[in-house]
Each structure stands twice: as C-alpha cells, then as structure tokens.
C-alpha distance (Angstrom), angle and dihedral (degrees) to the residues before:
residue distance angle dihedral
M1 . . .
N2 3.74 . .
I3 3.78 107.6 .
V4 3.81 137.4 -175.3
I5 3.80 113.2 -154.1
N6 3.78 112.6 -147.8
G7 3.80 109.5 -164.0
Y8 3.77 112.2 32.6
G9 3.75 102.3 -158.6
R10 3.78 126.8 115.7
M11 3.82 92.1 -56.4
G12 3.78 92.4 46.1
H13 3.80 90.2 52.4
Q14 3.77 90.9 49.5
I15 3.87 90.6 50.1
E16 3.79 90.4 51.1
E17 3.82 91.9 50.4
I18 3.83 91.4 53.2
L19 3.81 92.9 45.5
L20 3.75 92.3 52.1
E21 3.83 91.7 45.6
R22 3.83 88.6 54.5
G23 3.82 92.5 49.2
D24 3.78 93.8 -109.1
T25 3.83 124.3 140.0
V26 3.82 126.1 -113.0
S27 3.82 102.4 -157.6
A28 3.78 95.9 178.2
R29 3.76 143.4 6.4
I30 3.79 115.4 -152.0
D31 3.76 126.0 -166.0
I32 3.81 136.2 142.5
S33 3.80 90.1 -133.2
G34 3.80 91.1 79.2
R35 3.82 92.6 -124.0
S36 3.81 90.3 111.2
D37 3.81 143.1 61.8
Y38 3.79 94.8 -89.9
P39 3.79 133.8 15.7
D40 3.87 96.4 -140.0
L41 3.79 139.7 15.7
T42 3.86 114.4 -104.1
G43 3.75 137.2 174.7
A44 3.87 89.0 -119.5
I45 3.87 90.4 59.9
L46 3.78 92.1 51.0
N47 3.81 93.3 44.9
E48 3.78 89.5 51.8
L49 3.79 99.8 44.0
K50 3.83 98.2 33.4
P51 3.85 94.8 -154.9
D52 3.80 123.6 -167.7
A53 3.79 90.1 -127.2
V54 3.78 144.8 -17.8
I55 3.86 120.1 -124.0
E56 3.79 112.4 -157.7
F57 3.76 130.3 -164.9
A58 3.76 99.3 158.7
T59 3.81 139.9 117.9
E60 3.80 121.4 -48.2
D61 3.82 95.6 -127.0
C62 3.83 92.0 73.3
V63 3.88 99.2 44.2
V64 3.82 94.7 101.5
K65 3.78 93.9 44.0
H66 3.85 93.5 48.9
A67 3.83 91.2 45.2
E68 3.86 88.4 56.6
I69 3.81 93.1 46.3
C70 3.78 95.5 49.6
S71 3.77 95.6 42.1
K72 3.83 92.7 51.0
A73 3.79 89.2 49.2
G74 3.83 90.9 48.5
V75 3.79 92.9 -121.3
P76 3.80 120.3 141.6
L77 3.80 113.6 -121.5
V78 3.83 127.6 -152.0
V79 3.84 111.9 -166.2
G80 3.79 126.8 -166.6
T81 3.84 94.4 167.6
T82 3.78 113.1 122.7
G83 3.84 134.5 -159.6
W84 3.81 98.7 62.5
S85 3.81 104.6 93.9
D86 3.81 90.7 128.5
R87 3.84 90.0 64.2
V88 3.82 98.9 49.2
G89 3.70 92.7 101.5
K90 3.79 92.9 52.5
V91 3.84 93.7 47.8
K92 3.86 90.0 48.7
E93 3.77 90.9 52.5
I94 3.87 91.6 51.6
I95 3.87 93.2 48.1
E96 3.85 93.7 47.8
S97 3.79 93.7 44.1
N98 3.83 90.1 55.1
N99 3.77 94.8 39.8
S100 3.80 90.4 -126.4
A101 3.84 135.3 140.2
Y102 3.86 125.8 -102.1
L103 3.78 134.4 166.8
Y104 3.85 125.5 -178.9
G105 3.76 137.6 172.6
S106 3.76 143.4 159.8
N107 3.76 92.8 -127.9
F108 3.81 129.8 25.1
S109 3.77 96.9 -174.0
V110 3.85 114.2 116.8
G111 3.78 88.2 -150.4
A112 3.76 92.0 54.5
H113 3.78 89.3 55.5
M114 3.72 90.8 53.0
F115 3.82 85.4 52.6
F116 3.80 89.5 53.3
A117 3.79 91.6 51.5
L118 3.84 91.3 50.6
V119 3.80 90.9 48.5
E120 3.86 91.9 51.1
K121 3.80 90.5 52.5
A122 3.82 93.9 45.7
A123 3.84 94.4 46.9
A124 3.82 88.9 53.2
M125 3.85 93.3 44.6
I126 3.87 92.5 60.6
N127 3.81 94.1 51.3
P128 3.85 92.1 100.6
L129 3.76 91.6 39.7
P130 3.85 107.8 75.5
E131 3.89 90.3 173.6
Y132 3.82 87.2 75.6
D133 3.76 118.5 79.1
I134 3.79 120.0 -168.0
F135 3.87 128.9 -146.4
M136 3.82 138.3 146.3
T137 3.80 146.2 -143.7
E138 3.78 134.6 -159.8
F139 3.80 132.7 -164.0
H140 3.77 127.8 -163.2
H141 3.77 141.1 166.1
N142 3.81 122.1 -82.9
K143 3.85 93.3 -106.9
K144 3.81 95.2 63.1
V145 3.81 110.5 113.0
D146 3.80 102.8 -161.2
S147 3.77 128.7 64.4
P148 2.93 128.3 -137.4
S149 3.85 95.7 27.2
G150 3.74 121.7 -116.7
T151 3.79 89.1 -114.4
A152 3.79 89.9 54.8
L153 3.75 92.2 51.1
T154 3.82 91.1 47.2
T155 3.78 89.3 51.2
A156 3.80 91.8 47.7
H157 3.83 92.1 51.7
K158 3.77 90.5 50.8
I159 3.85 89.5 54.1
I160 3.80 91.4 48.9
E161 3.86 90.7 49.0
N162 3.81 93.4 51.5
N163 3.84 104.2 32.9
N164 3.81 117.3 69.1
R165 3.87 95.2 -159.7
K166 3.79 95.3 58.7
T167 3.81 117.7 69.2
E168 3.84 104.8 149.1
I169 3.83 133.2 52.6
V170 3.78 118.0 -141.5
I171 3.79 117.2 -163.9
D172 3.79 100.0 165.4
P173 3.87 124.9 91.4
L174 3.81 106.8 -93.9
Q175 3.76 120.8 -125.7
R176 3.80 90.6 178.7
K177 3.78 142.7 44.4
I178 3.76 110.3 -65.2
E179 3.85 115.4 -119.1
E180 3.78 119.4 -118.9
N181 3.82 93.1 -116.4
E182 3.83 92.6 51.4
L183 3.86 122.5 98.7
H184 3.81 109.0 -153.4
V185 3.83 116.8 -145.6
A186 3.85 112.2 -169.7
S187 3.76 120.7 -164.2
V188 3.82 128.9 -161.7
R189 3.87 125.8 -172.8
G190 3.74 124.9 -162.6
G191 3.78 149.2 106.1
S192 3.80 120.2 5.9
V193 3.84 101.6 -51.0
P194 3.87 107.7 152.0
G195 3.84 89.4 -154.1
T196 3.82 139.4 -54.7
H197 3.80 123.2 -169.7
S198 3.79 123.5 -175.2
V199 3.79 132.4 -178.1
Y200 3.81 117.6 -162.3
M201 3.81 128.3 -160.4
D202 3.79 105.7 -168.2
S203 3.81 134.1 -173.8
L204 3.78 135.1 162.8
A205 3.78 87.6 -96.3
D206 3.80 104.1 45.9
T207 3.80 149.4 -23.1
I208 3.80 127.4 -119.2
E209 3.83 115.1 -159.8
I210 3.78 128.8 -167.2
T211 3.86 113.5 -169.0
H212 3.73 136.8 179.1
R213 3.76 113.9 -165.9
A214 3.76 119.9 -175.1
R215 3.81 113.4 -148.6
S216 3.81 93.9 -165.9
R217 3.78 141.8 -14.1
K218 3.81 91.6 -98.0
G219 3.77 92.7 95.2
F220 3.80 92.7 53.2
A221 3.79 91.7 45.8
M222 3.76 94.6 48.4
G223 3.82 90.0 49.6
S224 3.77 92.1 53.7
V225 3.81 91.7 49.8
L226 3.80 92.7 49.9
A227 3.82 89.4 46.4
A228 3.75 90.4 54.7
Q229 3.76 90.5 51.5
W230 3.89 89.8 50.2
L231 3.84 91.7 48.1
M232 3.83 94.0 55.9
G233 3.79 111.4 106.0
K234 3.81 92.8 17.3
K235 3.82 131.0 109.1
G236 3.80 125.0 -153.0
F237 3.75 145.8 50.3
F238 3.82 113.2 -61.8
T239 3.75 137.8 175.5
I240 3.87 126.7 -143.2
E241 3.83 86.4 -105.6
D242 3.87 89.9 64.6
Y243 3.78 89.7 55.3
I244 3.84 94.7 43.5
K245 3.76 92.7 50.3
D246 3.76 90.3 52.8
L247 3.87 91.3 45.0
L248 3.85 93.9 50.9
G249 3.78 94.3 39.5
Q250 3.85 94.2 -118.3
C-alpha cells in the first residue's frame, strides 16, 4: 500500500514503522509540528501523491475538513482521532455525498474489541442479579488530551446498551451518592501508561473484573494499517466494528 500518515506524533511514528516492516510505502508524513513532510493535509498533496489511503491520528478540530478533502480526492480515510462524536453525522454526510470510503474508531486494537465483546456479555449476564453493581475505570499517559478516552466511552455505551439498570453515564468526580441508574466512569492521567480499561461487577460476596491493558501502541497502529487495507476498494461510511466483525467472522 501507498499511505499518507496524517498526524505524525507517537502513533504516527508507530504506524510508519509497521508499514515499512510490511514493505508498504509512506509517501508523506503530515503534522502541524513541522517535523514532517507537510504541515497540513490538502487536496493538492493527495492529487500529486495518489495514495491508496490516509491514516489519521490527529486533532479533532480538523476531522470534518479532512473528511471533505479526502472524499473529494477519492482517497479512503481511516481515522483514529477521538473526541468528535458530535460531528459524526456531518462527516457521514460528506462521505456519502462524495461516494467515498471512510472508517473511524476509538480503538483499533483487536484485543480491545475482544474486551468489548466480553463486557457486553457480562453486562447482560448481571441483569437478573441486582446484587451486582457495575462501574469502570481507565488509566492513560500524561500526554493524552481527552478524558475519558474514546475507548472508555465506547465501553460505557456497550454497558448501557446491555444492562437494563444503567441508563446514564457519569464521567465527573462525584461529590454525592451515586444513583442506581448511573454508570460511573473514572479517569486517571499520569506517567506513560498506553491505556488500561477495567470494568467491575461488584457485590457483597465478590468482585468480577474484566481488564484490557495495552502494553504499547503497536496493537492500535497495526489495527489501523489492517483497517486501511480492508477499506481499499470499498465505498461508504464504516466504523471499526464493521471491520472487526468481518475479521473475526461474526
């Protein structure tokens, strides 16, 4: 594949490493920091380089603009940027109106999606067991800009969708007693932790814990590369879940 990397931070560097290991080509690295080939993604760059896809881990304020640029150039775009859930509808409209290809997700790790599946099952299993409460925590490095993480919010929504006692997600520190229908998501930032997400089902008798602990960014980077390969030749607006279901034969 011939890939343009948009967002050349630590994740961008890891994506480049994996692409080169596979024998793929990185035709451009784009980052506003200046430590790249170009400071910003433009249609002129895509028209000149003609990449097979763009992989983007950048800032959420440019998500809509980059979707428009890539879709008009006919270049598939894989996006791992988080914090823009309020603009999903707008991006989908852009992609569909230009008959282009787009895939986004909060987490590109295959292991994380196995974690999601386990959480869905567990949240449903405790529906007839009111003695079990459910809540979650997430830990990330001190450079992460969003809180809670996109992965944490995805996990929380999967709990809400599968547990009939939880109807509201609470992400703020609580200075009061939590309500029974509230799912508390606690976030901690510090050190160099790539990402740890835990869901707890707790009763007076015992605690059940489901945890996904990323050891490095390599799993996320590899997932984005494989998703770009999967997206080639397709048209439409996809989520990482579409790719994972296909990958795991679900």
